[in-house]
N, C-alpha and C positions, 0 to 999 in steps of 0.2 A: 343580572341579565334580565331581561322585560319576561314576565310569567307567560305572556302569550307565547313567546318565543322559545319558552324552555320543552324538554321534551313530551312529547305526547306519551298518553299511559298505552299500554301495552294491550293488543287484543287486533280485532279484525279491524281492516281499513274502515270500513262505514261507521264502524264505532270510534275509532279515532279521529276521524273526520267530524264526526256529530261531538264530541268533547270538547275539539278545538274551536269548533263554532259555538257552542254553550260559554267556554270560556271567553271567547271575544266580544258575546252579547253581554257577559258580566262585567268586562273590563271597559269596553268602548262601545256600549249599546247604540248610541247613536250613529257611529261612522258605522258601525257593523250593519246596523237596520237598512243604512241608506245602501252601503255595498250590495246586501241582499236583494234589496227591491231592484239594482238597478241589473244585475244579472238576471233576477227574474223576469224583468219586463223586457230584457233584451232576448233573453231565449225565447219569451213569449210570440215576440214579433217575427222572432226567425221562424219560429216552428207556425206559425199562421202563415207564412210565407211558402213553407214546403208543401202546407194542407192545399194552398192555392193553386200553387203547381202542380201537385198531383190531380187537381179536378179540371185543368185544361188539358188541351187535345195534347196527343202522345208526340206530335210533331213538332210542336211548338216549345221552342228551349230558351226560357227566359232566364238570364241568371240571377243570383239570389241579389236582393238590393240592401247592401250592408250599414246603408245609411239610415233606412227605418230602425233597426235596432240600437244603432247608437243614437239616435233621438230619443229612443223608449228606455235605454239607459241612462240617458242624462235625465230623462223626466224621473226617473225612477229614484235616482241617488239623490237630486237636488229639491223633489216635492214629494214622492210617495213616503219613501222612507224616512224621512225627517217630519213630516205631519203626521203620519201614521203613528211615531214615536210619542209624540208628545199626545196626540187624540186618544190613544189607549191609555197612558199615564192618568191624563185627566178625568178619561170616563171612569175609572175606581173612585176617584174621588166625587165626583158628579153623583154617580148609580153605583154605591158599596154592595156589594153583591148579598148583603144580610137583609137589606129591603126590600117590602114586597114585590114580587113582580121585577124583582131587577133584572131576569133574562131578557123577557118581553120587551122593557123598557131601553135595555141597553140595544138590543137589536132593531126598536123600531128609532131611535135616534141615530143609528147608525146608516141604516137604509133610507129612512125618509128626511131626515136634516143633513148627515155629513154626504151622502152620495151623492147627491144632487149635485151640488157647487163643487165638490171633488170630480165629477167627471167632467162639468165646464169647464173648471181649471185644466182639465186634462187636454179638451178641445183647445182651450184657447193658447196653451205651452205649445203644441203641437204645430198648429198653426204658426204660431213666431219660430219654431227650430226649422219649419219648412222653408221660412222667409216668406211667407204670404201676409196679405194686407188684410185690413177689420172686415172688408167685404168679403172677402174669401172665408174669414171665422164666421161671420153674420149667417153667411149662406150655410155653412157648415153646420150650423146649431139649427138652422130652419129643415134642413133636409133630414139631420140625421140624429139630433140630440134625443129627441124624445123616445124614437124606435132603439136607441144604445141604452138609455134610461131603462127600458123597460127589460132591453135584455140583460141589463146589467142585474137588476132586481130578481129575474128569473134564476139565471146562474149562481151567482154568488149567495144568495141569501141563506140557505141551508151552511155554505161555509162558514158565511160572518158569523151565525148563530154559535157555531163551534166555535169561532174565532175569538168574539167577544165575551164569552162564557165561561170556556173551559181552559184556554191556553191563559196562562200567566200574562198581565198586563206585560210586565217588562219585557217579553219574550215575543209578544204579538208585531207582526207585520202586516201592513194592508196588501191584499192579494191585487195583483195585477189586472184588477178588473176592467180596468178600459180596453183589455184583448177584446172582450164580449162586442165593444163598439165595433172594434177593428175586424172581426171575423163575420161579424152579422151585418154592419152597415159598409163602409169601403174596408175591404183588406187592405194592410198594410203595402202590399204589395202595388194595389191600385191608387190610393192616395197620400202614402207618407215618401 
């Protein structure tokens, strides 16, 4: 029998779930990170819609758009999970923890070199998944990219400091950073 399907250790449910997740990370790191990113991205999109609905007038009842979370799940599974898996493994080789100022160098590399094209990729893939053309993508970049990137830096930098410096590289996943762009620039309910 596959070790991942064997009986979980005894204990409270959260502990058993964490043990199962960590086992899956060891056995199938790429697939587990892709699935984790898909779930987190979809949940973030759904939460964004719920928050946006709560801000609207009490009488307006717009149903949740499940195509948004589906697009986010696709993006998380195909891009965020796999790209972050390889990025964090490469980061450990590029900037080992024993080099001077490794913590700052890792954070700067992530925030200034990786985050901008990663956010651009997000905008591009979402544009494709929404069935829009390149002119819509260009307009989205002109109208929202810079604001989204600044929000990304503001919100996710503390999280990424911990992620790139204290979470073991084999366990790291990129957070669903693109959610900052969607809760600040247009929300998934409005644009996706």
